[in-house]
N, C-alpha and C positions, 0 to 999 in steps of 0.2 A: 855131621857138622860141615859147613861150607868151608872150602879152602880159599886162598887168595892168590892173586898174581900181582906181585909188587910192581909198582910203577916207579916210585922214588921214595927215598927215606933220608932224613937227617936226624940230628940229635933231639929235635923237638917233636917230630911227628913222622907220619908215613902216609903215602897214597897208594891205593891198590884197586884192582878189580876184584869182585867176588867171582868165585867159580862154583858151578854146580856140576859135580862129577868131573869130567874132562873139559867141559864147556865154560869158556870165559864169558861172563855177562858184561859186555863192554859198552852198554848204553849209559852207564853212570860210573863215576869214580868216587870211591870212599876216601875221604880225607880225615885223618885223625890227628889231633894235637890238643894239648892242654886239657885232657880228659873230656874232649868233645869230639863228636863225629858229624861230618857233613857228607851228604850223598849228592854230589853235583853231576850234572851233565857237563859236557865239554864247554858248552856255551856259558853255563853258570860259573864254571871254573875260570874262564876268561873274564867274565864280569867281576868275579872276586879279585882277580889279578888287577883289574883296572881300579877297583875300590882301594886295594892295598897301595897302589901307586899314588892315588889321590891323598890317602892318609899319610903316606911318607912325605909327600910334598907339603902338606898342611902342617905337619908336626916335625919340623926340623929337630934333630937331636941336640941342638944347642940353643941356649937362651940368648938374649940380646947382649950379654957380656961374654959370650963365647964359652960358657961353662956347660959341660956335657950333662944332659938331663936324662940319666938312665933310670931314675926312680919315678918319673912322672907316669901317670896312667891316662889313657885317653880311649875314646870309642872308635872301633873299626867297624864300619858297616859291612854287611854281608849281602849276597844276592837275595836273601830272604828278608823282606822289608821289616818284619817284626823282630828281627834278631840283630843286635849289635854286640860286639865283644869288647870288654874292658881289657886293654893290653898295655904293656910297657914298650918302650922303644926297642929293647932287646928282643922281646917276643915278636914285635912287628918284623924285625929283620929275619928272624927264624921262620915265621909264617911266609914271608916274601920268598925266601929261599926254597921252602917246601913247594909253594905253588909254581914258582918259575921252573924249578927242577922237574916237576910233574908235567908242566906244559911242554918243556923241551923234549922230554922222553916221549910224550904222546905225539908230538909233531915229527920227531925222528922216526918213530915206529910207523907212522902214517906214510912218511916219505919212503922208507925202506920197503914197506909192503904194498905201496901204492905207486906213486909217480916215479919213484926211483928204480922200480923193477924194469928189467929189459925184456 
């Protein structure tokens, strides 16, 4: 069985690299949430982040009367054109945290092991 190297985790999901033996397979990131899994490149993960931002902007959590809309469902596009996700505002917030936390860790690791090394 393959092991994993965790990138980021919250109560809604997890992101990680697959490992084979002692070697980390770092060309793709596995993102698991809501009983689904996506296998993204860093570019696709960044694209997904942009789609999440657009969705959050388009679907403000409040209706015109200022009432919080926590039970509404709407579609979140993914980098895979044929796949959209039906999600609630609470799920959108959790997915956004998962993706932003993952990108932060990826960028931090890249800095520490790349440009930040002396």
